[in-house]
Short mmCIF file of the C-alpha atoms (twelve columns), coordinates in Angstrom:
data_MODEL
# 
_entry.id   MODEL 
# 
loop_
_atom_site.group_PDB 
_atom_site.id 
_atom_site.type_symbol 
_atom_site.label_atom_id 
_atom_site.label_alt_id 
_atom_site.label_comp_id 
_atom_site.label_asym_id 
_atom_site.label_seq_id 
_atom_site.Cartn_x 
_atom_site.Cartn_y 
_atom_site.Cartn_z 
_atom_site.pdbx_PDB_model_num 
ATOM 1   C CA . MET A 1   -21.075 20.794  4.717   1 
ATOM 2   C CA . HIS A 2   -23.834 19.020  6.638   1 
ATOM 3   C CA . ASN A 3   -23.618 15.299  7.204   1 
ATOM 4   C CA . SER A 4   -27.203 14.967  6.060   1 
ATOM 5   C CA . THR A 5   -26.190 15.823  2.508   1 
ATOM 6   C CA . GLN A 6   -23.761 12.935  2.205   1 
ATOM 7   C CA . GLN A 7   -24.997 10.244  -0.086  1 
ATOM 8   C CA . ILE A 8   -23.598 6.874   -1.122  1 
ATOM 9   C CA . ASP A 9   -24.758 6.095   -4.659  1 
ATOM 10  C CA . GLN A 10  -23.089 2.733   -5.102  1 
ATOM 11  C CA . VAL A 11  -20.495 0.361   -3.693  1 
ATOM 12  C CA . VAL A 12  -18.511 -1.700  -6.206  1 
ATOM 13  C CA . THR A 13  -16.394 -4.584  -4.891  1 
ATOM 14  C CA . VAL A 14  -13.044 -5.564  -6.374  1 
ATOM 15  C CA . GLY A 15  -13.137 -9.328  -5.797  1 
ATOM 16  C CA . LEU A 16  -9.663  -10.592 -4.894  1 
ATOM 17  C CA . HIS A 17  -10.559 -13.147 -2.182  1 
ATOM 18  C CA . GLU A 18  -9.026  -12.081 1.146   1 
ATOM 19  C CA . ARG A 19  -7.709  -8.894  -0.487  1 
ATOM 20  C CA . SER A 20  -11.114 -7.801  -1.836  1 
ATOM 21  C CA . TYR A 21  -12.005 -4.176  -1.201  1 
ATOM 22  C CA . PRO A 22  -14.869 -1.740  -1.711  1 
ATOM 23  C CA . ILE A 23  -15.047 1.256   -4.036  1 
ATOM 24  C CA . ILE A 24  -17.506 3.623   -2.351  1 
ATOM 25  C CA . ILE A 25  -19.064 6.114   -4.787  1 
ATOM 26  C CA . GLY A 26  -21.194 9.094   -3.795  1 
ATOM 27  C CA . SER A 27  -21.167 12.764  -2.851  1 
ATOM 28  C CA . GLN A 28  -20.045 14.756  0.226   1 
ATOM 29  C CA . LEU A 29  -18.316 11.656  1.615   1 
ATOM 30  C CA . LEU A 30  -15.077 13.186  2.953   1 
ATOM 31  C CA . THR A 31  -16.534 14.505  6.217   1 
ATOM 32  C CA . GLN A 32  -17.556 10.983  7.266   1 
ATOM 33  C CA . LEU A 33  -14.260 9.354   6.384   1 
ATOM 34  C CA . THR A 34  -13.982 7.170   9.485   1 
ATOM 35  C CA . THR A 35  -17.396 5.628   8.718   1 
ATOM 36  C CA . HIS A 36  -16.247 4.579   5.257   1 
ATOM 37  C CA . PHE A 37  -12.723 3.561   6.360   1 
ATOM 38  C CA . PRO A 38  -13.492 1.969   9.761   1 
ATOM 39  C CA . ALA A 39  -10.166 0.146   10.103  1 
ATOM 40  C CA . LEU A 40  -7.912  3.222   9.920   1 
ATOM 41  C CA . PRO A 41  -4.909  2.915   12.264  1 
ATOM 42  C CA . LYS A 42  -3.637  5.683   14.562  1 
ATOM 43  C CA . GLN A 43  -0.698  6.792   12.404  1 
ATOM 44  C CA . LEU A 44  -1.730  8.211   9.034   1 
ATOM 45  C CA . LEU A 45  0.257   9.842   6.275   1 
ATOM 46  C CA . VAL A 46  -1.754  11.794  3.722   1 
ATOM 47  C CA . ILE A 47  0.027   12.332  0.416   1 
ATOM 48  C CA . SER A 48  -1.469  15.099  -1.708  1 
ATOM 49  C CA . ASN A 49  -0.503  18.133  -3.754  1 
ATOM 50  C CA . ALA A 50  -0.989  21.810  -2.884  1 
ATOM 51  C CA . THR A 51  -3.843  22.344  -5.370  1 
ATOM 52  C CA . VAL A 52  -5.928  19.441  -4.043  1 
ATOM 53  C CA . ALA A 53  -4.967  19.988  -0.393  1 
ATOM 54  C CA . LYS A 54  -6.289  23.535  -0.447  1 
ATOM 55  C CA . LEU A 55  -9.702  22.214  -1.506  1 
ATOM 56  C CA . TYR A 56  -10.122 18.934  0.379   1 
ATOM 57  C CA . LEU A 57  -7.522  18.536  3.125   1 
ATOM 58  C CA . PRO A 58  -9.455  20.566  5.762   1 
ATOM 59  C CA . ALA A 59  -12.414 18.146  5.561   1 
ATOM 60  C CA . LEU A 60  -10.016 15.231  5.956   1 
ATOM 61  C CA . GLN A 61  -8.171  16.797  8.883   1 
ATOM 62  C CA . GLN A 62  -11.482 17.425  10.624  1 
ATOM 63  C CA . ALA A 63  -12.664 13.857  10.043  1 
ATOM 64  C CA . LEU A 64  -9.343  12.434  11.263  1 
ATOM 65  C CA . ALA A 65  -8.815  14.714  14.258  1 
ATOM 66  C CA . ALA A 66  -8.435  11.709  16.579  1 
ATOM 67  C CA . HIS A 67  -5.517  10.300  14.549  1 
ATOM 68  C CA . GLN A 68  -1.824  11.137  14.359  1 
ATOM 69  C CA . LEU A 69  -2.007  12.773  10.958  1 
ATOM 70  C CA . VAL A 70  1.042   13.821  8.962   1 
ATOM 71  C CA . VAL A 71  0.660   15.501  5.567   1 
ATOM 72  C CA . HIS A 72  3.259   15.249  2.799   1 
ATOM 73  C CA . LEU A 73  2.610   17.515  -0.188  1 
ATOM 74  C CA . ILE A 74  4.211   16.989  -3.594  1 
ATOM 75  C CA . GLY A 75  4.076   19.323  -6.583  1 
ATOM 76  C CA . ASP A 76  1.402   19.062  -9.241  1 
ATOM 77  C CA . GLY A 77  2.455   17.113  -12.325 1 
ATOM 78  C CA . GLU A 78  3.836   13.899  -13.803 1 
ATOM 79  C CA . GLN A 79  7.439   14.905  -12.989 1 
ATOM 80  C CA . TYR A 80  6.718   14.419  -9.261  1 
ATOM 81  C CA . LYS A 81  6.187   10.693  -9.815  1 
ATOM 82  C CA . SER A 82  9.912   10.085  -9.416  1 
ATOM 83  C CA . LEU A 83  12.353  8.162   -7.224  1 
ATOM 84  C CA . GLN A 84  13.502  11.453  -5.719  1 
ATOM 85  C CA . HIS A 85  10.003  12.288  -4.456  1 
ATOM 86  C CA . TYR A 86  9.466   8.681   -3.394  1 
ATOM 87  C CA . THR A 87  12.614  8.993   -1.237  1 
ATOM 88  C CA . GLU A 88  11.356  12.278  0.236   1 
ATOM 89  C CA . VAL A 89  8.101   10.598  1.329   1 
ATOM 90  C CA . MET A 90  10.112  7.732   2.851   1 
ATOM 91  C CA . ASP A 91  12.210  10.312  4.746   1 
ATOM 92  C CA . THR A 92  8.996   11.814  6.159   1 
ATOM 93  C CA . LEU A 93  7.688   8.420   7.336   1 
ATOM 94  C CA . ILE A 94  10.997  7.513   8.988   1 
ATOM 95  C CA . ALA A 95  11.473  10.957  10.588  1 
ATOM 96  C CA . GLN A 96  7.957   10.775  12.054  1 
ATOM 97  C CA . GLY A 97  8.610   7.320   13.498  1 
ATOM 98  C CA . PHE A 98  5.847   5.599   11.559  1 
ATOM 99  C CA . ASN A 99  5.599   1.877   12.270  1 
ATOM 100 C CA . ARG A 100 4.228   -1.090  10.306  1 
ATOM 101 C CA . ASP A 101 0.711   -0.441  11.573  1 
ATOM 102 C CA . CYS A 102 0.462   2.941   9.840   1 
ATOM 103 C CA . ALA A 103 -1.572  3.672   6.713   1 
ATOM 104 C CA . ILE A 104 -0.994  5.836   3.675   1 
ATOM 105 C CA . ILE A 105 -3.897  7.874   2.264   1 
ATOM 106 C CA . ALA A 106 -3.662  9.169   -1.316  1 
ATOM 107 C CA . LEU A 107 -5.676  12.370  -1.773  1 
ATOM 108 C CA . GLY A 108 -5.419  13.567  -5.372  1 
ATOM 109 C CA . GLY A 109 -5.127  12.441  -8.955  1 
ATOM 110 C CA . GLY A 110 -3.204  9.635   -10.590 1 
ATOM 111 C CA . VAL A 111 0.284   10.948  -9.829  1 
ATOM 112 C CA . VAL A 112 -0.471  11.147  -6.097  1 
ATOM 113 C CA . GLY A 113 -2.178  7.734   -6.126  1 
ATOM 114 C CA . ASP A 114 0.604   5.971   -8.021  1 
ATOM 115 C CA . LEU A 115 3.335   7.443   -5.813  1 
ATOM 116 C CA . ALA A 116 1.431   6.842   -2.566  1 
ATOM 117 C CA . GLY A 117 0.663   3.263   -3.558  1 
ATOM 118 C CA . PHE A 118 4.297   2.509   -4.315  1 
ATOM 119 C CA . VAL A 119 5.317   4.055   -0.984  1 
ATOM 120 C CA . ALA A 120 2.733   1.867   0.785   1 
ATOM 121 C CA . ALA A 121 3.875   -1.250  -1.093  1 
ATOM 122 C CA . THR A 122 7.484   -0.781  -0.046  1 
ATOM 123 C CA . TYR A 123 7.575   0.994   3.345   1 
ATOM 124 C CA . GLN A 124 8.561   -1.715  5.851   1 
ATOM 125 C CA . ARG A 125 7.616   -4.291  3.161   1 
ATOM 126 C CA . GLY A 126 4.062   -3.046  2.860   1 
ATOM 127 C CA . VAL A 127 1.592   -1.002  4.915   1 
ATOM 128 C CA . SER A 128 -2.121  -0.273  4.489   1 
ATOM 129 C CA . PHE A 129 -3.156  2.090   1.745   1 
ATOM 130 C CA . TYR A 130 -6.353  4.015   1.001   1 
ATOM 131 C CA . GLN A 131 -7.288  5.876   -2.182  1 
ATOM 132 C CA . ILE A 132 -9.305  9.099   -2.329  1 
ATOM 133 C CA . PRO A 133 -9.052  10.014  -6.032  1 
ATOM 134 C CA . THR A 134 -10.090 13.599  -6.827  1 
ATOM 135 C CA . THR A 135 -9.853  13.614  -10.644 1 
ATOM 136 C CA . LEU A 136 -12.181 11.749  -12.977 1 
ATOM 137 C CA . LEU A 137 -9.208  10.003  -14.582 1 
ATOM 138 C CA . ALA A 138 -8.045  8.641   -11.224 1 
ATOM 139 C CA . GLN A 139 -11.603 7.772   -10.123 1 
ATOM 140 C CA . VAL A 140 -12.317 5.539   -13.107 1 
ATOM 141 C CA . ASP A 141 -8.848  4.226   -13.784 1 
ATOM 142 C CA . SER A 142 -5.663  4.572   -11.753 1 
ATOM 143 C CA . SER A 143 -7.173  4.373   -8.240  1 
ATOM 144 C CA . VAL A 144 -8.710  0.952   -8.950  1 
ATOM 145 C CA . GLY A 145 -6.697  -2.201  -9.460  1 
ATOM 146 C CA . GLY A 146 -3.505  -1.739  -7.501  1 
ATOM 147 C CA . LYS A 147 -1.038  -0.616  -10.141 1 
ATOM 148 C CA . THR A 148 1.497   1.600   -8.360  1 
ATOM 149 C CA . ALA A 149 4.684   3.086   -9.782  1 
ATOM 150 C CA . VAL A 150 7.111   5.920   -10.269 1 
ATOM 151 C CA . ASN A 151 8.646   7.002   -13.559 1 
ATOM 152 C CA . HIS A 152 12.272  6.674   -14.635 1 
ATOM 153 C CA . PRO A 153 14.027  8.851   -17.248 1 
ATOM 154 C CA . GLY A 154 13.943  5.710   -19.451 1 
ATOM 155 C CA . GLY A 155 10.140  5.475   -19.399 1 
ATOM 156 C CA . LYS A 156 6.848   5.800   -17.542 1 
ATOM 157 C CA . ASN A 157 5.939   3.497   -14.634 1 
ATOM 158 C CA . LEU A 158 9.074   1.366   -14.984 1 
ATOM 159 C CA . ILE A 159 9.565   1.069   -11.204 1 
ATOM 160 C CA . GLY A 160 6.498   -0.186  -9.371  1 
ATOM 161 C CA . ALA A 161 4.429   -2.955  -7.847  1 
ATOM 162 C CA . PHE A 162 0.957   -4.458  -7.965  1 
ATOM 163 C CA . TYR A 163 -0.386  -3.455  -4.539  1 
ATOM 164 C CA . GLN A 164 -4.081  -3.217  -3.731  1 
ATOM 165 C CA . PRO A 165 -5.632  -0.558  -1.493  1 
ATOM 166 C CA . GLN A 166 -7.861  -1.366  1.499   1 
ATOM 167 C CA . ALA A 167 -10.632 0.780   0.049   1 
ATOM 168 C CA . VAL A 168 -11.310 3.515   -2.501  1 
ATOM 169 C CA . LEU A 169 -13.552 6.498   -1.749  1 
ATOM 170 C CA . ILE A 170 -14.883 8.342   -4.795  1 
ATOM 171 C CA . ASP A 171 -16.650 11.627  -4.135  1 
ATOM 172 C CA . HIS A 172 -17.907 12.992  -7.446  1 
ATOM 173 C CA . GLN A 173 -18.414 16.443  -5.879  1 
ATOM 174 C CA . CYS A 174 -14.639 16.778  -6.258  1 
ATOM 175 C CA . LEU A 175 -15.075 16.882  -10.031 1 
ATOM 176 C CA . HIS A 176 -16.686 20.332  -9.952  1 
ATOM 177 C CA . THR A 177 -13.310 21.918  -9.230  1 
ATOM 178 C CA . LEU A 178 -11.558 20.339  -12.245 1 
ATOM 179 C CA . SER A 179 -10.798 22.282  -15.411 1 
ATOM 180 C CA . ASP A 180 -12.761 21.201  -18.497 1 
ATOM 181 C CA . ARG A 181 -9.563  19.786  -19.915 1 
ATOM 182 C CA . ASP A 182 -8.727  17.640  -16.880 1 
ATOM 183 C CA . TYR A 183 -12.318 16.462  -16.622 1 
ATOM 184 C CA . ALA A 184 -12.390 15.443  -20.306 1 
ATOM 185 C CA . CYS A 185 -9.262  13.314  -19.719 1 
ATOM 186 C CA . GLY A 186 -11.310 11.069  -17.459 1 
ATOM 187 C CA . LEU A 187 -14.036 10.758  -20.086 1 
ATOM 188 C CA . ALA A 188 -11.425 9.226   -22.427 1 
ATOM 189 C CA . GLU A 189 -10.941 6.282   -20.064 1 
ATOM 190 C CA . ILE A 190 -14.722 5.922   -19.600 1 
ATOM 191 C CA . ILE A 191 -15.166 5.682   -23.399 1 
ATOM 192 C CA . LYS A 192 -12.419 3.032   -23.421 1 
ATOM 193 C CA . TYR A 193 -14.441 0.747   -21.115 1 
ATOM 194 C CA . GLY A 194 -17.405 0.840   -23.489 1 
ATOM 195 C CA . ILE A 195 -15.222 -0.025  -26.483 1 
ATOM 196 C CA . ILE A 196 -13.343 -2.948  -24.908 1 
ATOM 197 C CA . TYR A 197 -16.091 -4.510  -22.832 1 
ATOM 198 C CA . ASP A 198 -19.621 -3.176  -22.987 1 
ATOM 199 C CA . ALA A 199 -21.442 -2.068  -26.149 1 
ATOM 200 C CA . GLU A 200 -24.566 -1.152  -24.154 1 
ATOM 201 C CA . PHE A 201 -22.517 1.164   -21.964 1 
ATOM 202 C CA . PHE A 202 -21.048 2.746   -25.116 1 
ATOM 203 C CA . ASN A 203 -24.616 3.359   -26.397 1 
ATOM 204 C CA . TRP A 204 -25.505 4.909   -23.048 1 
ATOM 205 C CA . LEU A 205 -22.460 7.200   -23.285 1 
ATOM 206 C CA . GLU A 206 -23.581 8.359   -26.737 1 
ATOM 207 C CA . GLN A 207 -27.034 9.191   -25.352 1 
ATOM 208 C CA . GLN A 208 -25.698 10.867  -22.201 1 
ATOM 209 C CA . ALA A 209 -22.644 12.659  -23.639 1 
ATOM 210 C CA . ASP A 210 -24.115 16.142  -23.128 1 
ATOM 211 C CA . GLN A 211 -25.086 15.378  -19.526 1 
ATOM 212 C CA . LEU A 212 -21.634 13.950  -18.851 1 
ATOM 213 C CA . VAL A 213 -19.869 16.981  -20.302 1 
ATOM 214 C CA . ALA A 214 -22.151 19.194  -18.174 1 
ATOM 215 C CA . ARG A 215 -21.103 17.105  -15.107 1 
ATOM 216 C CA . ASP A 216 -24.676 16.129  -14.276 1 
ATOM 217 C CA . GLY A 217 -24.477 14.278  -10.934 1 
ATOM 218 C CA . ALA A 218 -26.600 11.253  -11.819 1 
ATOM 219 C CA . ALA A 219 -24.929 10.697  -15.197 1 
ATOM 220 C CA . VAL A 220 -21.423 11.104  -13.759 1 
ATOM 221 C CA . SER A 221 -22.155 8.780   -10.853 1 
ATOM 222 C CA . TYR A 222 -23.447 6.043   -13.166 1 
ATOM 223 C CA . ALA A 223 -20.513 6.420   -15.576 1 
ATOM 224 C CA . ILE A 224 -18.006 6.139   -12.706 1 
ATOM 225 C CA . ALA A 225 -19.777 3.141   -11.157 1 
ATOM 226 C CA . ARG A 226 -20.050 1.255   -14.459 1 
ATOM 227 C CA . SER A 227 -16.397 2.001   -15.325 1 
ATOM 228 C CA . CYS A 228 -15.224 0.825   -11.898 1 
ATOM 229 C CA . ALA A 229 -17.380 -2.322  -12.147 1 
ATOM 230 C CA . ILE A 230 -15.843 -3.178  -15.535 1 
ATOM 231 C CA . LYS A 231 -12.335 -2.522  -14.260 1 
ATOM 232 C CA . ALA A 232 -13.040 -4.522  -11.072 1 
ATOM 233 C CA . ALA A 233 -14.217 -7.518  -13.126 1 
ATOM 234 C CA . ILE A 234 -11.123 -7.392  -15.332 1 
ATOM 235 C CA . VAL A 235 -8.718  -6.969  -12.381 1 
ATOM 236 C CA . ALA A 236 -10.373 -9.844  -10.481 1 
ATOM 237 C CA . ALA A 237 -9.871  -12.079 -13.523 1 
ATOM 238 C CA . ASP A 238 -6.251  -11.041 -14.133 1 
ATOM 239 C CA . GLU A 239 -4.617  -9.009  -11.360 1 
ATOM 240 C CA . THR A 240 -1.052  -8.924  -12.700 1 
ATOM 241 C CA . GLU A 241 -1.853  -8.412  -16.370 1 
ATOM 242 C CA . GLN A 242 -1.024  -11.814 -17.829 1 
ATOM 243 C CA . GLY A 243 -4.063  -11.802 -20.116 1 
ATOM 244 C CA . VAL A 244 -7.402  -9.965  -20.220 1 
ATOM 245 C CA . ARG A 245 -6.211  -7.028  -18.057 1 
ATOM 246 C CA . ALA A 246 -4.026  -5.929  -20.965 1 
ATOM 247 C CA . LEU A 247 -7.242  -4.861  -22.753 1 
ATOM 248 C CA . LEU A 248 -7.363  -1.888  -20.371 1 
ATOM 249 C CA . ASN A 249 -4.411  -0.545  -22.357 1 
ATOM 250 C CA . LEU A 250 -6.498  0.232   -25.440 1 
ATOM 251 C CA . GLY A 251 -4.987  3.354   -26.997 1 
ATOM 252 C CA . HIS A 252 -2.196  3.481   -24.405 1 
ATOM 253 C CA . THR A 253 0.760   2.320   -26.511 1 
ATOM 254 C CA . PHE A 254 0.058   5.066   -29.055 1 
ATOM 255 C CA . GLY A 255 -0.877  7.423   -26.222 1 
ATOM 256 C CA . HIS A 256 2.378   6.899   -24.339 1 
ATOM 257 C CA . ALA A 257 4.281   7.654   -27.558 1 
ATOM 258 C CA . ILE A 258 2.384   10.948  -27.940 1 
ATOM 259 C CA . GLU A 259 3.065   11.802  -24.287 1 
ATOM 260 C CA . ALA A 260 6.751   10.878  -24.594 1 
ATOM 261 C CA . HIS A 261 7.029   13.123  -27.643 1 
ATOM 262 C CA . ASP A 262 5.654   16.118  -25.744 1 
ATOM 263 C CA . TYR A 263 4.262   15.685  -22.293 1 
ATOM 264 C CA . HIS A 264 4.061   19.419  -21.682 1 
ATOM 265 C CA . GLN A 265 1.449   19.735  -24.430 1 
ATOM 266 C CA . TRP A 266 -0.474  16.486  -24.003 1 
ATOM 267 C CA . ARG A 267 -2.379  15.134  -21.020 1 
ATOM 268 C CA . HIS A 268 -2.623  11.374  -20.530 1 
ATOM 269 C CA . GLY A 269 -6.352  11.197  -21.285 1 
ATOM 270 C CA . GLU A 270 -5.974  13.279  -24.441 1 
ATOM 271 C CA . ALA A 271 -3.154  11.068  -25.713 1 
ATOM 272 C CA . VAL A 272 -5.161  7.918   -24.951 1 
ATOM 273 C CA . ALA A 273 -8.199  9.318   -26.802 1 
ATOM 274 C CA . VAL A 274 -6.107  9.818   -29.942 1 
ATOM 275 C CA . GLY A 275 -4.493  6.393   -29.406 1 
ATOM 276 C CA . ILE A 276 -7.939  4.774   -29.373 1 
ATOM 277 C CA . ILE A 277 -8.770  6.452   -32.685 1 
ATOM 278 C CA . ILE A 278 -5.462  5.289   -34.238 1 
ATOM 279 C CA . ALA A 279 -6.138  1.711   -33.071 1 
ATOM 280 C CA . SER A 280 -9.633  1.914   -34.600 1 
ATOM 281 C CA . HIS A 281 -8.236  3.120   -37.931 1 
ATOM 282 C CA . TYR A 282 -5.681  0.311   -37.928 1 
ATOM 283 C CA . MET A 283 -8.480  -2.253  -37.591 1 
ATOM 284 C CA . LEU A 284 -10.556 -0.464  -40.223 1 
ATOM 285 C CA . GLN A 285 -7.624  -0.767  -42.641 1 
ATOM 286 C CA . GLN A 286 -7.309  -4.471  -41.753 1 
ATOM 287 C CA . GLY A 287 -10.991 -4.882  -42.656 1 
ATOM 288 C CA . GLN A 288 -11.741 -5.980  -39.074 1 
ATOM 289 C CA . LEU A 289 -13.683 -3.010  -37.764 1 
ATOM 290 C CA . GLN A 290 -16.628 -1.361  -39.467 1 
ATOM 291 C CA . GLN A 291 -16.415 2.192   -40.764 1 
ATOM 292 C CA . LEU A 292 -19.545 3.060   -38.765 1 
ATOM 293 C CA . ASP A 293 -17.876 1.953   -35.516 1 
ATOM 294 C CA . VAL A 294 -14.828 4.115   -36.238 1 
ATOM 295 C CA . GLU A 295 -17.131 7.062   -36.918 1 
ATOM 296 C CA . ARG A 296 -19.087 6.471   -33.697 1 
ATOM 297 C CA . ILE A 297 -15.893 6.240   -31.637 1 
ATOM 298 C CA . THR A 298 -14.445 9.407   -33.188 1 
ATOM 299 C CA . ALA A 299 -17.713 11.321  -32.766 1 
ATOM 300 C CA . LEU A 300 -18.035 10.384  -29.074 1 
ATOM 301 C CA . VAL A 301 -14.405 11.347  -28.386 1 
ATOM 302 C CA . ARG A 302 -15.025 14.718  -30.064 1 
ATOM 303 C CA . ARG A 303 -18.301 15.342  -28.200 1 
ATOM 304 C CA . CYS A 304 -16.486 14.757  -24.921 1 
ATOM 305 C CA . GLY A 305 -14.120 17.628  -25.703 1 
ATOM 306 C CA . LEU A 306 -11.110 15.463  -26.529 1 
ATOM 307 C CA . PRO A 307 -8.657  15.732  -29.429 1 
ATOM 308 C CA . THR A 308 -9.079  13.357  -32.395 1 
ATOM 309 C CA . MET A 309 -5.895  14.173  -34.355 1 
ATOM 310 C CA . ALA A 310 -2.370  12.846  -33.718 1 
ATOM 311 C CA . PRO A 311 0.772   14.985  -33.842 1 
ATOM 312 C CA . THR A 312 2.807   14.597  -37.024 1 
ATOM 313 C CA . LEU A 313 6.001   12.651  -36.313 1 
ATOM 314 C CA . PRO A 314 8.285   10.644  -38.606 1 
ATOM 315 C CA . ILE A 315 7.846   6.852   -38.515 1 
ATOM 316 C CA . GLU A 316 11.194  6.293   -36.734 1 
ATOM 317 C CA . ARG A 317 10.084  8.509   -33.840 1 
ATOM 318 C CA . TRP A 318 6.804   6.628   -33.421 1 
ATOM 319 C CA . GLN A 319 8.655   3.322   -33.627 1 
ATOM 320 C CA . GLY A 320 11.258  4.423   -31.070 1 
ATOM 321 C CA . TYR A 321 8.659   5.604   -28.570 1 
ATOM 322 C CA . MET A 322 6.353   2.617   -29.001 1 
ATOM 323 C CA . GLN A 323 9.087   0.006   -28.683 1 
ATOM 324 C CA . ARG A 324 9.956   1.353   -25.247 1 
ATOM 325 C CA . ASP A 325 6.435   0.531   -24.071 1 
ATOM 326 C CA . LYS A 326 6.047   -2.139  -21.382 1 
ATOM 327 C CA . LYS A 327 3.629   -4.045  -23.656 1 
ATOM 328 C CA . VAL A 328 6.540   -4.847  -26.012 1 
ATOM 329 C CA . LYS A 329 7.688   -8.446  -25.421 1 
ATOM 330 C CA . ALA A 330 10.738  -9.990  -27.098 1 
ATOM 331 C CA . GLY A 331 10.860  -6.984  -29.435 1 
ATOM 332 C CA . GLN A 332 7.317   -7.617  -30.658 1 
ATOM 333 C CA . LEU A 333 4.735   -4.889  -30.571 1 
ATOM 334 C CA . ARG A 334 1.559   -6.037  -28.794 1 
ATOM 335 C CA . LEU A 335 -1.410  -3.784  -29.418 1 
ATOM 336 C CA . VAL A 336 -4.891  -3.788  -27.956 1 
ATOM 337 C CA . LEU A 337 -7.204  -3.460  -30.933 1 
ATOM 338 C CA . PRO A 338 -11.000 -3.088  -31.104 1 
ATOM 339 C CA . THR A 339 -12.819 -5.722  -33.172 1 
ATOM 340 C CA . ALA A 340 -16.250 -4.104  -32.597 1 
ATOM 341 C CA . ILE A 341 -17.742 -1.674  -30.116 1 
ATOM 342 C CA . GLY A 342 -17.790 -3.798  -26.961 1 
ATOM 343 C CA . ALA A 343 -14.934 -6.132  -27.944 1 
ATOM 344 C CA . ALA A 344 -11.150 -5.925  -28.262 1 
ATOM 345 C CA . GLU A 345 -8.180  -8.250  -28.368 1 
ATOM 346 C CA . LEU A 346 -4.438  -8.192  -27.818 1 
ATOM 347 C CA . ARG A 347 -2.424  -8.871  -30.970 1 
ATOM 348 C CA . VAL A 348 1.189   -9.079  -31.979 1 
ATOM 349 C CA . VAL A 349 1.718   -6.610  -34.811 1 
ATOM 350 C CA . THR A 350 4.796   -6.905  -37.012 1 
ATOM 351 C CA . ASP A 351 3.887   -4.692  -39.976 1 
ATOM 352 C CA . TRP A 352 5.109   -1.220  -39.001 1 
ATOM 353 C CA . GLN A 353 4.080   0.223   -42.329 1 
ATOM 354 C CA . ALA A 354 0.429   -0.674  -41.636 1 
ATOM 355 C CA . VAL A 355 0.645   0.822   -38.144 1 
ATOM 356 C CA . TYR A 356 2.121   3.995   -39.581 1 
ATOM 357 C CA . GLN A 357 -0.653  4.207   -42.209 1 
ATOM 358 C CA . ALA A 358 -3.195  4.196   -39.370 1 
ATOM 359 C CA . ILE A 359 -1.254  6.938   -37.578 1 
ATOM 360 C CA . LEU A 360 -1.124  9.022   -40.756 1 
ATOM 361 C CA . ALA A 361 -4.888  8.631   -41.199 1 
ATOM 362 C CA . VAL A 362 -5.407  10.657  -38.029 1 
ATOM 363 C CA . SER A 363 -2.412  13.016  -38.250 1 
ATOM 364 C CA . HIS A 364 -2.527  16.698  -39.076 1 
ATOM 365 C CA . GLY A 365 -1.763  17.764  -42.602 1 
# 
């Protein structure tokens, strides 16, 4: 890997006053890590998993040869985002004598990033944290905005903190090693940004869908940059999700229910894609979203290689799963619902029968 081939396509800033930070997007960026992260302290802990480490850790180790670098690997999968693995990382930091001036680097997908961020937020009351997301889903969603957490048997992400990184480095070369299925999961979140915030971007996605699926560098780079810019704007306006940031959860309440039902069969991005389609059908039935918009959303989801049909579950199961969602306040279901392509709003929904009708409209059989 020659340094001459490294290329920064775009830098997006997450504007949070003195805690603002850059998202650096480009290709072949890992070898020049110290250029992009100039403030790295001496003591560094890299959290990754074996799959990702095999591919990208050597470049990191080479770039950080002058640092005291400790690597902590976790397994690959949502079940590693747990208090047990959080404690194991803490044990590593303490055993290695890491002090308050250390930094945590997350190298991997969303599970690694969420766990590493929560470790950084809580080790000695908070240490520096850097994100190097290697999946499309993490690059356009979980690595940006400072949501960190581990799961509890009672639900996803119930133990966590809002804690922003110092910087995010997105190398879209990493995407070439993803399976089609994992790559498509990231496209689900990209589609979401178009629906909630930017109709022009949604149009662009429709025109560029084939290039995106083919992982064309220019198309992918633009899609990542636009997604991060939208997320950055929303996070800057509402860091701790009191208002507009909740719109980022489009499709997620339904999606989390699908994942809870069977998270061996469903990936997060797939479940969210189906959740977006259910939310669209709900608004269609309310007469508040046009049929054409529902068709466009469904067609784009399908073209990106994502599922469009929900699993068939009885109403009580859906209700049980959805009421455990963090968006439920005072027993009321709050759903993010699209009002047009490019616009969405958060609503309290009390009519379960209507919600279930929308679910049935996209269920098998």
